[in-house]
N, C-alpha and C positions, 0 to 999 in steps of 0.2 A: 767331317759333318757338314751340308750342305747347307744353305739359306733357309729352306723350308723346312726342315729338320730341327732347326734353333726355332724358327717361329711356332711350332707346335710345342716344344717342349717349356714354355715360358720365361725363356732366357732374356728375350726383348722385354719381356713386361717387367722382368727385375731388376735390369738396369735402368731402363727409361718408362716409369709407370704412366707417362702420355702416352705410351704407345698400345696401351694394353685392351682398350676398348674401341681401338682402328678397326676398318675390316682386313679381312687377311692380305687382299692386295697391297692395302698403305702399308700393312707391316711387311710382307714381302720387298716392297721397293724400298724400305727403308733399311732392311738387311742389306741389299742390293749395294746399295749408297755407303754403308758401313763399310763392306768389304772390298768393293772396287773405288772407292772415293767420286769423284765428281763425273759426274757423265749426263750426256744430253738424253734429251725424251726417247731418243732413237734408240740410245743405247742402253738405255734403261728397259725398254720392251724387249730388247734382243736377249740380252742377259737375263731377265727374269722370265721370258717367255710369254711375257701378258702381252695382249692387244695393243695397240696404242692407246685405245679410248679407254680402257682400264689404266693402264699410265698415267693417263690425266687425271684421271679421277682420283686416283691412289695420290698424285703429287699434291693436288688441289686438298685435299683432307691433311696432308700434312704442313702444308704450309700455314693454313688454316690455324694449325697448333703451333706454327712457328719451329717446327722440326725440321725444316727446310727451307733453304734459302737458293736463290735464282740467281743468275748475271746473263749477259749476255755474252753468246760464245766470241771468241777473239778470232777463231778460225771462219766461222761462219755468222755473221750478226742477225741470220734470220733466224736463227734457235738460241736456246736456252742452257746455260749449264748449272745443273741441279747439285747440289751438296748438303751434308749435315750439317744445319746450323750450328752455330760454336755456342 
């Protein structure tokens, strides 16, 4: 089952109610991070097939709710690595 299939069946909302009323793009980004682990914004865009602007918007929504945290990438200090908050 893909991330988009699980997004629509309600399983994300059951596990984490804070995700329930977020936009679909934020739910998809959440699922990508849940399945793939820590990723850069570029990696999330590639994996989710969302445009970079949409990924940026979704990450902002997730960070506002403290569902996602970021840190500077050790490989490229110009980028951040995003992961689900603990």
